[in-house]
C-alpha positions in Angstrom: -39.4 -21.2 83.4 -37.2 -23.5 81.6 -35.7 -22.6 78.2 -36.5 -24.9 75.3 -33.6 -27.1 73.9 -34.3 -26.4 70.3 -30.9 -28.1 69.2 -31.8 -31.5 70.9 -35.6 -31.4 69.7 -34.3 -30.6 65.9 -31.6 -33.2 66.2 -34.0 -35.9 67.7 -36.6 -35.4 64.9 -33.9 -35.7 62.2 -32.5 -38.7 63.6 -35.9 -40.2 63.8 -36.2 -39.8 60.0 -32.8 -41.6 59.6 -33.6 -44.5 61.9 -37.0 -44.9 60.0 -35.2 -45.4 56.8 -32.7 -47.7 58.6 -35.4 -49.9 60.0 -37.2 -49.9 56.7 -33.9 -51.1 55.0 -34.6 -54.8 57.1 -38.2 -54.6 56.9 -39.2 -53.3 53.3 -36.8 -53.1 50.4 -38.9 -52.7 47.3 -35.9 -53.7 45.0 -32.5 -55.2 45.2 -30.1 -52.6 45.3 -28.3 -54.2 42.2 -31.4 -55.0 40.2 -31.1 -53.1 36.9 -33.7 -52.2 34.3 -32.0 -50.3 31.3 -35.2 -49.8 29.7 -36.3 -47.6 32.8 -33.2 -45.6 33.0 -33.8 -42.0 34.6 -37.4 -42.9 35.4 -39.1 -40.1 37.4 -41.1 -40.4 40.3 -43.9 -43.0 40.1 -45.8 -45.5 42.4 -43.5 -48.0 41.1 -40.3 -46.1 41.7 -40.9 -43.7 44.5 -37.8 -41.8 43.9 -37.3 -42.7 40.4 -34.2 -44.7 39.0 -30.6 -43.8 38.2 -28.6 -44.1 35.0 -28.7 -48.1 35.2 -32.3 -48.2 36.2 -31.9 -49.0 39.7 -34.4 -48.1 42.2 -33.2 -44.9 44.1 -35.5 -45.3 47.0 -34.0 -49.0 47.6 -30.5 -47.9 47.2 -31.1 -44.9 49.8 -32.5 -47.2 52.4 -29.5 -49.4 52.1 -27.2 -46.7 52.2 -28.4 -45.4 55.7 -27.8 -48.9 57.0 -24.2 -48.7 55.6 -23.9 -45.2 56.8 -24.9 -45.9 60.4 -23.2 -49.2 60.7 -19.8 -47.9 59.5 -20.0 -44.4 61.4 -21.2 -46.0 64.7 -18.9 -48.8 64.8 -15.9 -46.8 63.8 -16.7 -44.1 66.5 -17.3 -46.8 69.1 -13.8 -48.3 68.1 -12.2 -44.9 68.2 -13.9 -43.8 71.5 -12.6 -47.0 73.2 -9.1 -46.7 72.1 -9.1 -43.1 72.9 -10.6 -43.9 76.5 -7.7 -46.2 77.0 -5.0 -43.9 75.7 -6.2 -40.8 77.6 -6.6 -42.9 80.7 -3.3 -44.3 80.4 -1.8 -40.8 80.0 -3.5 -39.3 82.8 -2.5 -41.9 85.4 0.9 -42.6 84.3 4.3 -40.9 85.3 5.2 -37.7 83.9 7.5 -39.0 81.0 5.1 -41.6 79.7 2.3 -39.0 80.0 4.2 -36.5 78.1 5.0 -39.1 75.3 1.5 -40.3 74.9 -0.1 -36.6 74.8 2.5 -35.3 72.2 1.6 -38.4 70.1 -2.0 -37.3 70.4 -1.3 -33.8 69.7 0.6 -34.9 66.4 -2.5 -37.0 65.5 -4.7 -34.0 66.0 -2.6 -31.7 63.8 -3.9 -33.5 60.8 -7.4 -32.9 59.5 -9.6 -35.9 60.3 -10.5 -36.4 56.5 -6.8 -36.2 55.5 -5.9 -38.8 58.0 -8.7 -41.3 56.9 -7.9 -40.6 53.2 -4.2 -41.6 53.8 -4.9 -44.5 55.8 -7.5 -45.8 53.4 -5.1 -45.3 50.7 -2.6 -47.5 52.6 -4.9 -50.2 53.7 -7.0 -50.4 50.5 -10.5 -50.2 49.6 -13.7 -51.6 51.4 -16.0 -51.2 54.2 -13.6 -52.6 56.9 -10.7 -50.6 56.1 -12.9 -47.5 56.0 -14.3 -48.2 59.2 -10.6 -48.6 60.7 -9.6 -45.4 58.9 -12.4 -43.5 60.6 -11.8 -45.0 64.2 -8.2 -44.2 63.6 -8.7 -40.4 63.6 -11.4 -40.5 66.3 -9.0 -41.8 68.7 -7.2 -38.6 69.7 -10.4 -36.7 69.9 -11.5 -39.2 72.6 -8.0 -39.6 74.1 -7.7 -35.7 74.7 -11.3 -35.6 76.1 -10.7 -38.6 78.6 -7.6 -37.1 79.6 -8.7 -33.9 80.9 -11.7 -35.4 82.5 -9.6 -37.9 84.5 -7.2 -35.2 85.3 -10.2 -33.2 86.7 -11.7 -36.1 88.5 -8.5 -37.1 90.2 -8.7 -34.0 92.6 -12.3 -34.8 93.5 -12.9 -35.9 97.3 -15.1 -39.2 96.4 -12.0 -40.2 94.2 -9.4 -39.6 97.0 -11.7 -41.3 99.5 -11.9 -44.4 97.2 -8.2 -44.7 96.7 -7.8 -44.2 100.7 -10.1 -47.4 100.9 -7.5 -49.0 98.8 -9.4 -49.0 95.3 -6.9 -49.9 92.4 -6.5 -47.7 89.6 -8.4 -49.7 87.0 -11.3 -49.8 89.6 -11.2 -46.2 90.2 -11.5 -45.6 86.3 -14.1 -48.0 85.5 -16.5 -47.8 88.7 -15.8 -44.1 89.8 -14.6 -41.7 87.2 -16.3 -43.4 84.1 -19.9 -42.9 85.3 -19.0 -39.5 86.0 -17.6 -38.9 82.5 -20.3 -40.5 80.6 -22.4 -37.9 79.6 -19.7 -35.7 78.1 -18.5 -38.9 76.3 -22.1 -39.3 75.0 -22.3 -36.0 73.9 -18.9 -36.3 71.8 -20.0 -39.6 70.7 -23.2 -38.1 69.0 -21.2 -35.3 67.4 -18.5 -37.5 66.2 -21.1 -40.0 64.5 -22.2 -37.1 62.3 -18.6 -36.4 61.4 -17.9 -40.0 60.7 -21.0 -40.4 58.3 -19.7 -37.5 56.5 -16.1 -39.0 56.3 -17.4 -42.3 55.1 -19.5 -40.6 52.4 -16.6 -38.7 51.3 -14.3 -41.8 51.2 -17.0 -43.7 49.2 -17.2 -40.7 46.8 -13.6 -41.0 46.1 -13.7 -44.5 45.6 -11.9 -45.7 48.8 -14.9 -46.7 50.8 -18.0 -48.9 49.9 -17.7 -50.5 46.5 -20.1 -51.4 43.8 -22.5 -53.2 43.7 -23.0 -52.0 47.5 -24.7 -48.7 48.4 -23.5 -45.5 50.2 -24.7 -42.0 49.8 -21.3 -41.0 49.0 -21.2 -43.6 46.1 -24.7 -42.5 44.9 -23.4 -38.9 44.6 -20.1 -40.1 42.9 -22.3 -41.9 40.2 -24.8 -39.2 40.0 -22.2 -36.3 39.4 -22.0 -36.9 35.8 -25.7 -36.5 35.2 -26.4 -33.9 37.8 -27.2 -31.1 35.0 -29.6 -33.3 33.1 -31.2 -35.4 36.1 -30.5 -33.4 39.2 -32.9 -35.5 41.3 -30.2 -38.3 41.2 -27.9 -36.2 43.6 -30.7 -34.4 45.2 -32.2 -37.4 47.3 -28.9 -38.7 48.6 -27.8 -35.4 49.5 -30.7 -34.6 51.3 -30.4 -37.7 53.4 -26.8 -37.3 54.1 -27.5 -33.6 55.4 -30.3 -35.0 57.5 -28.0 -37.6 59.0 -25.0 -35.3 59.7 -27.3 -32.4 61.0 -29.3 -34.8 63.3 -26.3 -36.1 65.1 -24.4 -32.8 65.3 -27.7 -31.0 66.6 -28.5 -34.0 69.0 -24.7 -33.7 70.4 -25.2 -29.8 70.6 -28.6 -30.4 72.5 -27.0 -32.9 74.9 -24.2 -30.5 75.5 -26.4 -27.6 76.1 -28.5 -29.6 78.4 -25.6 -30.8 80.6 -24.3 -27.1 81.0 -27.9 -26.0 82.1 -28.0 -28.7 84.7 -24.5 -27.9 86.0 -25.3 -24.3 86.3 -28.1 -25.3 88.5 -26.1 -27.4 91.0 
């Protein structure tokens, strides 16, 4: 009897909520995110404003919908960019002469020594505020994570019989990586990708909370939490809803990554 993968099931349920909100942001947006109504500041939940309004009278539900769009767009694009950079760097280190390998991997180790959020903060401070710079900053600290993973997997695959057979038939190094090693590495890369997207969402929200990410009049979960912090004692629901959505998004990707990892280990143990 197979054991149930609760992490994967819970992660997919949470992610379905986020993707529903993401799709709704394009299909149904009750109000513009910059539409103010000072007379209806701090309005409570109603049919007109499902989650109430903020200190400028803006509809919280509409801003949360656009915030999920921002969070997914920035996080997925930055992790995708970081994973490609890391895969190239890790492959280069694993397949290069020893001297080049040592230089690359010591550089990767140095980058991994810094906490990811600290690296993103420093790079955002240097590059400046904005969505593009926040994406670059997040991608930068994702590179060593994927470089280390791809490096270890290529070293492992290099000793396998089907790689030695392909090399004996004259396959070039780029062909070996792209058509023989990468398909075998894909499942573990997907696992890391899912977990990294959750981390990237949290990092993007942190940068926006500190004023280095998405700027007004744009909408971000971190920006909404930053704007709500001055009113949290009198109107706690302003921070409650973006906080809940942020927790759902991060947990959803983390649990999904953990569930995929558990599934892969279970299948490997049966082989």
